[in-house]
C-alpha positions in Angstrom: 0.0 0.0 0.2 1.7 3.4 -1.0 0.6 7.1 0.3 0.0 9.7 -1.9 0.9 13.0 -1.0 -0.5 16.4 -1.8 0.7 19.9 -1.4 0.0 21.8 2.2 -2.7 24.2 1.9 -2.2 27.4 5.0 -5.2 28.1 7.2 -4.3 31.4 9.0 -8.1 31.4 10.9 -9.6 28.7 12.5 -13.1 30.0 10.6 -11.6 28.4 7.3 -10.6 25.2 9.3 -14.7 23.8 7.9 -14.0 24.9 4.0 -10.6 23.6 3.8 -12.1 20.0 5.4 -15.0 19.9 3.5 -12.7 20.6 0.3 -10.7 17.6 1.3 -13.8 15.7 1.6 -14.9 16.3 -1.7 -11.3 15.1 -3.7 -12.3 12.1 -1.5 -8.9 11.9 1.1 -8.4 9.5 3.1 -6.4 10.8 6.0 -5.0 14.9 6.2 -2.5 15.7 8.9 -2.9 19.1 10.4 0.3 21.0 11.9 -1.0 23.4 15.2 0.0 26.1 17.0 1.3 25.0 20.4 -1.7 27.4 22.3 -5.5 27.9 21.6 -8.2 26.1 20.8 -7.3 25.1 17.4 -7.1 20.9 18.0 -10.6 21.6 19.9 -11.7 23.1 16.4 -9.9 20.9 13.9 -12.2 17.8 15.8 -15.3 19.5 16.1 -15.6 19.9 12.7 -14.1 17.5 11.2 -15.4 14.9 13.0 -19.1 15.8 14.3 -19.5 18.2 10.3 -17.4 16.8 7.3 -17.0 13.2 8.4 -12.8 13.6 7.8 -10.0 11.4 9.9 -7.1 13.6 11.3 -3.8 13.3 12.7 -3.0 16.6 14.8 0.9 17.6 15.1 2.1 20.4 17.3 4.2 22.8 15.2 6.3 22.6 18.2 7.2 19.0 17.8 8.0 20.0 14.0 10.3 22.0 14.7 12.7 20.1 17.4 13.0 17.8 14.3 12.0 14.8 12.4 13.3 12.2 14.7 12.3 8.5 14.5 10.8 7.8 17.0 8.3 10.3 16.3 7.5 8.7 13.3 7.0 5.4 14.9 4.4 6.8 17.6 2.7 8.8 14.3 2.8 5.9 12.0 1.1 3.8 14.8 -1.7 6.3 15.6 -2.1 6.9 12.0 -2.7 2.9 11.0 -4.9 2.1 13.8 -7.4 5.4 12.3 -6.9 3.5 9.0 -7.9 0.6 10.0 -4.9 -1.0 10.6 -3.3 -3.7 12.7 -0.8 -3.0 15.5 -0.5 -5.6 17.0 -2.0 -9.2 18.2 -1.0 -11.9 21.0 1.2 -14.3 20.3 -0.3 -17.3 20.4 1.9 -18.9 22.7 -0.2 -16.8 25.5 -3.3 -16.5 24.0 -6.3 -17.3 26.0 -8.6 -18.9 23.7 -12.3 -17.1 24.1 -15.6 -17.9 22.0 -16.7 -15.2 19.9 -15.6 -12.4 23.0 -16.2 -8.8 23.1 -13.8 -6.5 25.2 -15.0 -3.6 26.8 -13.4 -0.5 28.5 -15.4 2.4 30.4 -14.4 5.7 32.0 -16.1 8.7 33.2 -14.1 11.7 33.3 -15.2 14.9 35.7 -14.8 18.4 35.7 -12.2 19.9 38.5 -14.2 21.5 41.5 -14.4 24.7 40.7 -15.8 24.0 37.4 -19.0 21.4 38.3 -21.3 23.5 35.5 -18.9 21.6 33.1 -20.4 17.8 32.7 -18.8 14.5 33.1 -17.9 12.5 29.9 -18.6 8.4 30.1 -16.7 7.0 27.5 -16.7 3.5 26.3 -14.9 1.5 24.2 -15.5 -2.2 22.7 -14.0 -4.1 20.1 -15.8 -5.9 17.1 -12.8 -7.9 15.8 -11.5 -11.5 17.8 -8.3 -10.4 18.4 -9.1 -7.1 20.9 -7.3 -5.1 18.2 -10.2 -2.9 16.5 -12.5 -1.0 18.9 -15.6 1.7 18.4 -16.4 3.9 20.6 -19.7 6.0 22.3 -19.5 8.5 24.2 -22.2 10.6 26.6 -22.4 13.7 28.3 -23.6 13.7 32.2 -24.2 14.6 35.4 -21.4 16.6 36.4 -19.1 14.3 39.2 -21.4 11.3 38.6 -19.7 8.0 38.4 -22.0 5.5 37.2 -23.2 5.7 33.7 -26.6 6.6 33.2 -27.0 5.3 29.4 -24.9 2.0 29.4 -28.2 0.8 28.0 -27.9 2.5 24.6 -24.3 2.5 24.9 -24.1 -1.4 25.2 -27.2 -1.7 22.3 -24.8 0.5 20.0 -21.9 -1.2 20.9 -23.5 -4.9 20.2 -24.6 -4.0 17.1 -21.5 -3.0 15.4 -20.6 -6.3 17.0 -22.9 -8.6 15.1 -22.3 -6.2 11.5 -19.0 -7.5 11.5 -19.1 -10.7 12.7 -22.0 -12.2 12.5 -23.5 -13.7 15.5 -23.2 -11.3 18.9 -20.1 -12.5 21.6 -20.0 -14.9 23.6 -18.0 -13.5 26.2 -17.7 -9.8 27.5 -14.8 -9.3 29.3 -15.7 -5.4 30.9 -13.1 -3.6 32.6 -14.4 0.1 35.1 -11.9 2.2 35.0 -11.8 5.0 37.8 -14.1 3.3 39.9 -14.2 3.9 43.8 -13.8 0.3 46.1 -17.5 2.1 47.5 -18.9 2.0 44.2 -18.7 -1.1 42.7 -22.0 -2.4 44.4 -23.5 0.8 41.9 -21.0 -0.5 38.7 -22.8 -3.9 39.2 -26.3 -2.8 39.7 -27.1 -0.3 37.1 -23.6 -0.4 35.0 -24.0 -4.6 34.3 -27.2 -4.4 34.8 -28.0 -2.4 32.1 -25.9 -5.4 29.5 -27.3 -7.4 30.8 -31.2 -6.2 29.8 -30.1 -5.3 26.3 -28.3 -9.0 26.4 -31.7 -10.2 27.2 -33.7 -7.7 24.6 -31.3 -9.0 22.1 -32.5 -12.9 22.8 -28.6 -13.8 23.6 -26.9 -14.6 27.1 -23.3 -14.0 26.5 -20.7 -15.4 29.9 -20.2 -11.6 31.8 -16.9 -11.2 33.5 -16.6 -7.6 35.3 -12.8 -6.2 36.4 -12.5 -2.9 38.2 -9.6 -1.4 37.2 -7.5 0.7 40.1 -5.0 2.7 40.0 -5.1 5.1 42.9 -3.6 4.0 45.7 -0.1 4.0 47.5 1.3 -0.1 46.9 4.3 -0.7 45.5 6.7 -3.6 44.6 10.4 -3.8 45.2 12.9 -7.5 44.1 13.8 -9.1 46.7 17.3 -9.8 44.4 18.8 -7.3 43.0 18.0 -6.1 38.9 19.6 -4.8 36.2 16.3 -2.3 36.2 18.1 0.7 36.7 15.4 1.8 39.3 15.1 -1.7 41.4 11.9 -2.4 39.8 9.9 -5.9 39.5 9.8 -7.7 35.9 7.0 -6.6 33.7 4.5 -9.2 34.3 5.0 -9.7 38.4 1.8 -10.7 39.9 0.6 -10.4 43.5 -2.5 -12.0 44.6 -1.7 -13.5 48.2 -1.0 -12.1 51.9 -1.3 -7.8 50.6 -5.2 -8.3 48.8 -8.5 -8.8 50.4 -9.5 -11.4 52.0 -12.8 -12.0 51.0 -12.5 -10.5 47.1 -11.2 -11.9 44.0 -7.8 -9.1 43.5 -4.6 -8.7 41.9 -1.9 -6.5 41.4 0.0 -6.6 38.9 3.2 -4.4 36.9 2.7 -5.2 33.3 4.6 -2.5 32.4 8.2 -1.5 32.2 8.6 1.8 34.3 10.5 4.3 31.8 11.5 6.9 35.1 11.0 6.2 38.8 9.4 3.3 40.8 7.0 1.3 38.6 3.5 1.5 39.5 1.3 -1.5 40.2 -2.7 -1.7 39.2 -5.0 -3.2 41.7 -7.2 -5.3 39.8 -11.0 -6.5 41.0 -13.0 -9.0 40.2 -16.4 -8.2 40.9 -18.6 -10.5 38.5 -17.2 -13.6 36.3 -20.0 -15.9 34.7 -17.1 -17.7 32.8 -15.5 -18.8 36.0 -12.0 -18.0 34.9 -9.1 -19.2 36.6 -7.4 -16.3 38.3 -3.6 -16.6 36.1 -6.2 -17.0 32.9 -7.4 -13.9 34.0 -4.1 -12.3 35.1 -2.1 -13.7 31.5 -5.6 -12.1 29.8 -5.1 -9.2 31.9 -1.9 -8.7 31.0 -2.0 -9.8 27.1 -4.0 -6.7 27.0 -1.9 -4.0 28.2 0.3 -5.5 25.0 -2.7 -4.7 22.7 -2.6 -0.5 23.2 -2.4 0.5 19.9 -0.4 4.4 20.3 2.7 2.2 22.1 5.0 -1.0 20.7 5.1 -1.9 24.5 3.2 -2.8 27.2 0.6 -0.3 29.0 0.1 -0.7 32.8 -3.8 -1.1 32.2 -5.4 -3.0 29.8 -6.1 -1.6 26.2 -9.7 -1.7 26.4 -9.7 0.9 29.8 -6.9 2.7 28.5 -9.1 3.5 24.7 -12.2 4.7 27.0 -10.3 7.3 28.7 -9.4 8.3 25.4 -13.1 8.8 24.4 -13.8 10.0 27.2 -11.1 12.7 26.4 -12.7 13.4 22.9 -16.0 13.7 24.3 -14.3 16.5 26.0 -12.9 17.8 23.5 -16.5 18.3 21.7 -18.0 20.2 24.1 -14.6 23.1 24.4 -16.4 26.5 23.4 -19.4 28.5 24.5 -21.0 27.2 27.8 -23.8 24.3 27.6 -27.0 26.3 27.9 -29.1 23.8 26.5 -30.3 20.1 28.1 -27.1 17.1 28.6 -29.2 15.0 26.4 -29.8 17.7 23.7 -26.6 19.1 23.8 -24.7 16.1 23.1 -27.1 15.6 20.2 -25.6 18.7 18.7 -22.3 16.9 19.0 -22.9 13.2 17.5 -20.4 12.4 15.7 -20.8 11.8 11.8 -21.9 8.1 11.6 -20.5 7.6 7.9 -17.2 8.5 9.0 -17.4 6.4 12.7 -18.9 3.2 10.8 -15.9 3.4 8.3 -13.2 4.6 10.4 -14.4 3.5 14.2 -10.5 4.2 15.3 -10.7 7.5 14.9 -10.3 8.9 17.8 -6.9 7.4 19.1 
């Protein structure tokens, strides 16, 4: 596959962005690379116009990044994102460590909240769900909801969309739904099970199938750290990537484990804590840990393991993109109305579902 490049076009004012993007759309460009200034609302303006109005794939690069020169690492990171956006697959799990599941769907969910002094701004829900058998390709849904509310209000609608996309791609519904939920405190586990998993089950019942659901809570806010007993070659004296602790320091009455899946570039590696609150599939602890570790290698932006599984990481990107869509003038209508004014171009989302990476 080759890449055809056109001459650059310079846009002096953001009000001219939409006309330029529409011109590229008419000329059937697959991707537009946009060099943006380091400050201001240009990024939000471009993403709003390109994704909500024109239905055009864009890749933004900061001007100051380019001013430092085109380095190999920059090109590598850029191409990982571009390949994903153009429906390419960056990573697959080796068959040697793969946990074989019958038609799985991996879901990740996160809710981002405004700062305490911005309670007039809504919280943004992000949910990503895989639609292939490898957990490499995802689609997204975002929603706006009441500020500071953690449990996801519109989970039925979100799940219905994801399941229909999965059916369109696979010609069947998933037999397993593995749901990684990020950002909830210990006291909110019951609400996640009652409202969010309850919503997923209700939609499955509506669609007349009964998948096995496993829900794993991803907890990053804690003070637990691990250090090796024997000196390692790691300059920061970190434990090896893939280290798991599931005894002694875990909750005695819960299915819980800690994992350091990544190699820290600087400082002490922070483990992620996982609480399994529902497991219809009755996975063994080893299977849960291996599957979770595998998914830490599936984040499309990176060629190494990240600190928590790709579905949850992607959900964070979805929520961040939703927040980009509400940048600008204050929201004056009800949140459902404001969301409807910011619906993503349907053909664009169907044709390039990984646009948000």
